[in-house]
ROKOLDO-401852 format. One record per residue (C-alpha): residue in one letter; residue number from 1; chain; y negated, z negated, x negated. Coordinates in nm, 4 decimals. Each point is the difference from the previous one (the first is absolute). Example, Ala and Ser with C-alpha at 12.3 -4.5 7.8 and 13.67 -1.06 7.14 Angstrom:
<martis>
semar,kolza,bado,yy,zz,xx
a,1,A,0.4500,-0.7800,-1.2300 $
s,2,A,-0.3440,0.0660,-0.1370 $
</martis>
This chain:
<martis>
semar,kolza,bado,yy,zz,xx
m,1,A,3.3939,13.6578,0.7322 $
e,2,A,-0.0496,0.0601,0.3790 $
k,3,A,-0.2952,0.2398,0.0681 $
q,4,A,-0.2834,-0.1891,0.1763 $
r,5,A,-0.0663,0.1306,0.3587 $
p,6,A,-0.3442,0.1285,0.0515 $
l,7,A,-0.2337,-0.2287,0.1990 $
v,8,A,-0.1526,0.1434,0.3134 $
l,9,A,-0.3268,-0.1912,0.1968 $
v,10,A,0.0217,0.0674,0.3709 $
t,11,A,-0.3149,-0.0508,0.2079 $
n,12,A,-0.1604,0.1588,0.2884 $
d,13,A,-0.3101,-0.0558,0.2455 $
d,14,A,0.1790,-0.0572,0.3021 $
g,15,A,0.0651,-0.3333,-0.1051 $
i,16,A,0.3039,-0.2380,-0.1396 $
a,17,A,0.1790,-0.0217,0.3339 $
s,18,A,0.0183,0.4132,0.0531 $
p,19,A,0.3521,0.1445,0.0239 $
g,20,A,-0.1039,0.3087,-0.1953 $
l,21,A,-0.0721,-0.2365,-0.2998 $
k,22,A,0.3761,-0.1252,0.0146 $
a,23,A,0.1104,0.3758,0.0356 $
a,24,A,-0.1941,0.0849,-0.3130 $
v,25,A,0.1734,-0.3025,-0.1821 $
r,26,A,0.3400,0.1122,0.0977 $
g,27,A,-0.0827,0.3478,-0.1087 $
v,28,A,-0.0346,-0.1061,-0.3665 $
l,29,A,0.2442,-0.3106,-0.0190 $
k,30,A,0.3039,0.2172,-0.0828 $
y,31,A,-0.1743,0.0867,-0.3447 $
a,32,A,-0.2753,-0.2458,-0.0662 $
d,33,A,-0.1052,-0.3580,-0.0063 $
v,34,A,-0.2747,-0.0448,0.2537 $
i,35,A,-0.3016,-0.2401,0.0785 $
v,36,A,-0.1832,0.0161,0.3213 $
a,37,A,-0.3863,-0.0755,-0.0172 $
a,38,A,-0.1549,0.0844,0.3407 $
p,39,A,-0.3189,-0.0893,0.2166 $
c,40,A,0.0809,-0.3000,0.2128 $
r,41,A,-0.1271,0.1663,0.2965 $
q,42,A,-0.0658,0.3698,0.1478 $
q,43,A,-0.2303,0.1669,-0.2432 $
t,44,A,0.0154,0.3554,0.1347 $
g,45,A,-0.3179,0.2466,-0.1057 $
m,46,A,-0.1086,-0.2235,-0.2947 $
g,47,A,-0.0131,0.2700,-0.2504 $
r,48,A,-0.0203,-0.1599,-0.3672 $
a,49,A,-0.2479,-0.2616,0.1179 $
f,50,A,-0.0105,-0.3415,-0.1627 $
p,51,A,-0.1799,-0.2062,0.2718 $
r,52,A,-0.1086,-0.3579,-0.1015 $
t,53,A,0.1467,-0.2604,0.2920 $
e,54,A,0.0217,-0.3662,-0.0044 $
d,55,A,0.3843,0.0054,-0.0129 $
l,56,A,-0.0106,0.2835,-0.3141 $
g,57,A,0.2928,-0.0772,-0.2238 $
i,58,A,0.1907,-0.2195,0.1689 $
i,59,A,0.3721,0.0943,-0.0403 $
e,60,A,0.3005,-0.1205,0.1894 $
e,61,A,0.3601,0.0451,-0.1239 $
v,62,A,0.1996,0.0936,0.3127 $
p,63,A,0.3646,0.0336,0.0469 $
y,64,A,0.1020,0.3684,0.0104 $
e,65,A,0.3652,0.1017,0.0642 $
v,66,A,0.0993,0.3567,-0.0120 $
d,67,A,0.3763,0.0818,0.0496 $
h,68,A,0.1167,-0.3769,-0.0708 $
f,69,A,-0.2223,0.0248,-0.3466 $
q,70,A,-0.3023,-0.2289,-0.0421 $
v,71,A,-0.2896,0.2142,-0.1324 $
p,72,A,-0.2887,-0.1796,-0.1825 $
a,73,A,-0.2948,0.0587,0.2467 $
y,74,A,-0.3535,-0.1119,0.0339 $
a,75,A,-0.2602,0.0264,0.2890 $
i,76,A,-0.3499,0.0673,-0.1447 $
h,77,A,-0.3169,-0.1248,0.1689 $
g,78,A,-0.1773,0.3228,-0.1079 $
s,79,A,-0.0173,0.3808,0.0533 $
p,80,A,0.2758,0.2241,-0.0821 $
a,81,A,-0.1669,0.0961,-0.3211 $
y,82,A,-0.0566,-0.3783,-0.0952 $
a,83,A,0.3962,-0.0587,0.1022 $
a,84,A,0.0967,0.2630,-0.2569 $
a,85,A,-0.2272,-0.1377,-0.2634 $
y,86,A,0.1324,-0.3541,0.0434 $
g,87,A,0.3669,0.1525,0.0037 $
i,88,A,-0.0565,0.1679,-0.3143 $
l,89,A,-0.2302,-0.2669,-0.1922 $
e,90,A,0.1387,-0.3404,0.0940 $
l,91,A,0.3181,0.0456,0.2028 $
s,92,A,0.2334,0.2262,-0.1793 $
p,93,A,0.2194,-0.1223,-0.2641 $
r,94,A,-0.0780,0.3021,-0.2082 $
k,95,A,-0.2282,0.2905,0.0655 $
p,96,A,0.1723,0.2242,0.2662 $
d,97,A,0.1205,0.3266,-0.0763 $
l,98,A,-0.0859,0.1291,0.3617 $
c,99,A,-0.2152,-0.0895,0.3220 $
v,100,A,0.1476,0.1003,0.3214 $
s,101,A,-0.2602,-0.0343,0.2703 $
g,102,A,0.1201,0.0037,0.3681 $
i,103,A,0.1695,0.0984,0.1895 $
n,104,A,-0.3092,0.0433,0.2394 $
y,105,A,-0.0382,0.0404,0.3518 $
g,106,A,-0.2177,0.3004,0.0105 $
e,107,A,-0.0361,0.3198,-0.2003 $
n,108,A,-0.2672,0.0201,-0.2665 $
l,109,A,-0.0593,0.3504,-0.0404 $
g,110,A,-0.3298,0.2164,-0.1151 $
m,111,A,-0.3365,-0.1449,-0.0524 $
t,112,A,0.0870,-0.3085,0.1968 $
l,113,A,0.2302,-0.1096,-0.2631 $
t,114,A,-0.2827,-0.1749,-0.2059 $
c,115,A,-0.0218,-0.2341,0.2974 $
s,116,A,0.3552,-0.1179,-0.0289 $
g,117,A,0.1145,-0.3442,-0.1134 $
t,118,A,0.3195,0.1475,-0.0887 $
l,119,A,-0.1474,0.2291,-0.2318 $
g,120,A,-0.2900,-0.2505,-0.1055 $
a,121,A,0.3135,-0.2408,-0.1349 $
a,122,A,0.1431,0.3110,-0.1707 $
f,123,A,-0.3150,0.1052,-0.1800 $
e,124,A,-0.0560,-0.3737,-0.1022 $
a,125,A,0.3754,0.0043,-0.1531 $
s,126,A,-0.1037,0.3384,-0.1702 $
s,127,A,-0.3166,-0.1480,-0.1495 $
q,128,A,0.2246,-0.2790,-0.1503 $
k,129,A,0.2148,0.2751,-0.1526 $
v,130,A,0.2734,-0.0399,0.2315 $
p,131,A,0.1111,0.3223,0.1808 $
a,132,A,0.0110,-0.0285,0.3721 $
v,133,A,0.1650,0.1608,0.2980 $
a,134,A,-0.1636,-0.0284,0.3439 $
v,135,A,0.2292,0.0677,0.3168 $
s,136,A,-0.1201,0.0449,0.3564 $
v,137,A,0.1885,0.1011,0.3144 $
q,138,A,-0.2136,0.1566,0.2765 $
a,139,A,-0.0791,-0.2512,0.2731 $
d,140,A,-0.2405,0.0025,0.3159 $
l,141,A,-0.3396,-0.1060,-0.0775 $
s,142,A,0.0166,-0.2770,0.2355 $
i,143,A,0.2370,-0.2069,-0.1622 $
q,144,A,-0.1179,0.0699,-0.3899 $
r,145,A,-0.2071,-0.3333,0.0071 $
s,146,A,0.2584,-0.2074,0.1947 $
e,147,A,0.1799,-0.2765,-0.1198 $
d,148,A,0.2307,0.0386,0.2872 $
f,149,A,0.2575,0.2236,-0.1992 $
q,150,A,0.1782,0.2623,0.2181 $
e,151,A,0.3644,0.0624,-0.0497 $
y,152,A,0.0640,0.2915,-0.2193 $
d,153,A,0.3001,0.1626,-0.1644 $
w,154,A,-0.0562,-0.0335,-0.3850 $
t,155,A,0.2982,0.1955,-0.1116 $
v,156,A,-0.1716,0.2986,-0.1083 $
p,157,A,-0.3254,-0.1631,-0.1217 $
q,158,A,0.2086,-0.2327,-0.1928 $
a,159,A,0.1950,0.2939,-0.1720 $
v,160,A,-0.3126,0.1543,-0.0645 $
v,161,A,-0.1256,-0.3148,-0.1923 $
e,162,A,0.3428,-0.0021,-0.1965 $
k,163,A,-0.0303,0.3675,-0.0959 $
w,164,A,-0.3485,0.0159,-0.0790 $
a,165,A,-0.0435,-0.3555,-0.1921 $
g,166,A,0.3011,0.0970,-0.2117 $
w,167,A,-0.1929,0.3181,-0.1022 $
a,168,A,-0.3080,-0.1699,-0.0654 $
l,169,A,0.1643,-0.2519,-0.2366 $
k,170,A,0.0710,0.2871,-0.2260 $
n,171,A,-0.2698,0.2518,0.0660 $
l,172,A,-0.3205,-0.1656,0.1436 $
g,173,A,-0.2820,-0.0414,-0.2410 $
r,174,A,0.0360,0.3180,-0.1827 $
d,175,A,-0.1905,0.3204,0.0501 $
g,176,A,-0.2888,-0.1618,0.1699 $
m,177,A,0.2298,-0.1336,0.2727 $
d,178,A,-0.1111,-0.3601,0.0783 $
v,179,A,0.1084,-0.0694,0.3713 $
l,180,A,0.2346,0.1901,0.2480 $
n,181,A,-0.1261,-0.0182,0.3363 $
i,182,A,0.2902,0.1000,0.2324 $
n,183,A,-0.0405,0.0291,0.3781 $
i,184,A,0.3090,0.0135,0.2549 $
p,185,A,-0.0258,0.1579,0.3567 $
a,186,A,0.1115,-0.2142,0.2784 $
g,187,A,0.3752,0.0669,0.0874 $
i,188,A,0.1110,0.2098,-0.2873 $
q,189,A,0.3755,-0.0267,-0.0815 $
d,190,A,0.0148,0.1374,-0.3574 $
a,191,A,-0.1533,-0.1881,-0.3006 $
e,192,A,0.0503,0.3333,-0.1891 $
k,193,A,-0.2453,0.2078,0.2285 $
y,194,A,-0.3074,-0.0122,-0.2169 $
r,195,A,-0.2482,0.2000,-0.1539 $
i,196,A,-0.2469,-0.0470,-0.2822 $
t,197,A,-0.3288,0.0362,0.1246 $
t,198,A,-0.3969,-0.0420,-0.0825 $
q,199,A,-0.2086,-0.2539,0.1654 $
s,200,A,-0.1873,0.2109,0.2867 $
r,201,A,-0.3978,-0.0375,-0.0266 $
q,202,A,0.0026,-0.0688,0.3777 $
n,203,A,-0.0259,-0.3296,0.1503 $
y,204,A,0.2990,-0.1084,0.1880 $
f,205,A,-0.1686,-0.2437,0.2039 $
e,206,A,-0.3818,-0.0175,0.0635 $
f,207,A,-0.2099,-0.2577,0.1773 $
c,208,A,-0.1424,0.0797,0.3598 $
a,209,A,-0.3608,-0.0747,0.0683 $
p,210,A,-0.0442,-0.2884,0.2072 $
g,211,A,-0.1655,0.0283,0.3492 $
d,212,A,-0.2887,-0.2065,0.1214 $
r,213,A,0.0686,-0.3732,-0.1249 $
d,214,A,-0.1643,-0.3072,-0.0204 $
r,215,A,-0.0723,0.0020,-0.3887 $
t,216,A,-0.0587,-0.3660,-0.0328 $
k,217,A,0.3704,-0.0437,0.0669 $
p,218,A,0.2819,0.0593,-0.2510 $
y,219,A,0.1787,0.3365,0.0563 $
e,220,A,0.2878,0.1964,-0.1911 $
l,221,A,-0.0393,0.3895,-0.0402 $
q,222,A,0.3072,0.1433,0.1639 $
a,223,A,0.2070,0.2733,-0.1781 $
r,224,A,0.1925,0.3071,0.0973 $
k,225,A,0.2122,0.2537,-0.1396 $
c,226,A,-0.1854,0.3200,-0.0796 $
v,227,A,0.1676,0.3227,-0.1475 $
n,228,A,-0.1616,0.3275,-0.0311 $
e,229,A,0.3113,0.2074,0.0172 $
e,230,A,-0.1895,0.3263,-0.0701 $
l,231,A,-0.1260,-0.1242,-0.3334 $
l,232,A,0.2901,-0.2171,-0.1187 $
e,233,A,0.1113,0.0901,-0.3160 $
r,234,A,0.3993,0.0992,-0.0001 $
d,235,A,0.1027,-0.1863,-0.3095 $
s,236,A,-0.1878,-0.3316,0.1183 $
d,237,A,0.1593,-0.3416,0.0846 $
i,238,A,-0.1316,0.0462,0.3507 $
y,239,A,0.1757,0.3378,0.0550 $
a,240,A,0.3266,-0.1300,-0.1221 $
v,241,A,-0.0071,-0.3328,0.2496 $
y,242,A,-0.2094,0.1430,0.2604 $
k,243,A,0.1252,0.3681,0.0404 $
e,244,A,0.3256,0.0235,-0.1670 $
r,245,A,0.1433,-0.3398,0.0702 $
i,246,A,0.1306,-0.0650,-0.3379 $
i,247,A,-0.0653,-0.2689,-0.2753 $
s,248,A,-0.3180,0.0725,-0.2031 $
v,249,A,0.0154,-0.1105,-0.3702 $
t,250,A,-0.3339,0.0109,-0.1602 $
a,251,A,-0.0746,-0.0970,-0.3561 $
l,252,A,-0.3260,-0.1776,-0.0716 $
s,253,A,-0.2234,-0.0505,-0.2956 $
t,254,A,-0.2225,-0.2988,-0.0065 $
v,255,A,-0.2487,0.2100,-0.2021 $
m,256,A,-0.2311,0.1219,0.2420 $
s,257,A,-0.2369,0.2015,-0.2147 $
l,258,A,-0.0147,0.3850,-0.0394 $
p,259,A,0.0354,0.1380,-0.3400 $
v,260,A,-0.3256,0.0093,-0.1868 $
d,261,A,0.0335,0.3835,-0.0446 $
k,262,A,0.0335,0.0419,0.3853 $
v,263,A,-0.3147,-0.1556,0.0612 $
k,264,A,-0.2900,0.2188,0.0352 $
i,265,A,-0.3494,-0.1527,0.0366 $
</martis>
């Protein structure tokens, strides 16, 4: 009897039309069956939110061709975390063996990663006992919320997905590793140029204080990159991507509490 191929759910926060999503699919098609469930529109910065909207739960089956192969794909009216949940609970023919979230336009590093819809989808999958890999490429802040997707050479990011999703199918979920957070510097030419890192305690992006404004009118806080190089941990994800210009691979646990014996109150 032929061995069943693993099933991988591929999702993101940039939306179903993102070229990065298709690159992620290409990265796993060689060794896995794939189902795509992604937000119908751009959802950057949603974290693991579950907003209640009038169109929540509408699911559109969409044509999705990758290298002349039709992949089952669905556009979800909902957040990235909702997309992962619907993908696992309603759309997958069986429980996925892995979730790949990405490939995201914009790095998700340090304390800022909790803001990420890419990570939010991965955390939701992990909460459903599906190990997850989140993959992001470095991109200018000005394009991270755009649906006008810029051209990008996906050769290396796709190879990164192929390598680490394959590793995750065999290893993720043991030793407290629930999610891999992978960040790829812009322009890197070697998918093997990586380092295992910790999550930095620094914010990678921070909001700027607004100037004088009319508080009766809507206003969106603006963000900027902020890295304190003097205090930056050398084993951290930010240091690897920002300073060393190598791929950062960070193993995350979805359990956020300290051991009881470490808490002195």
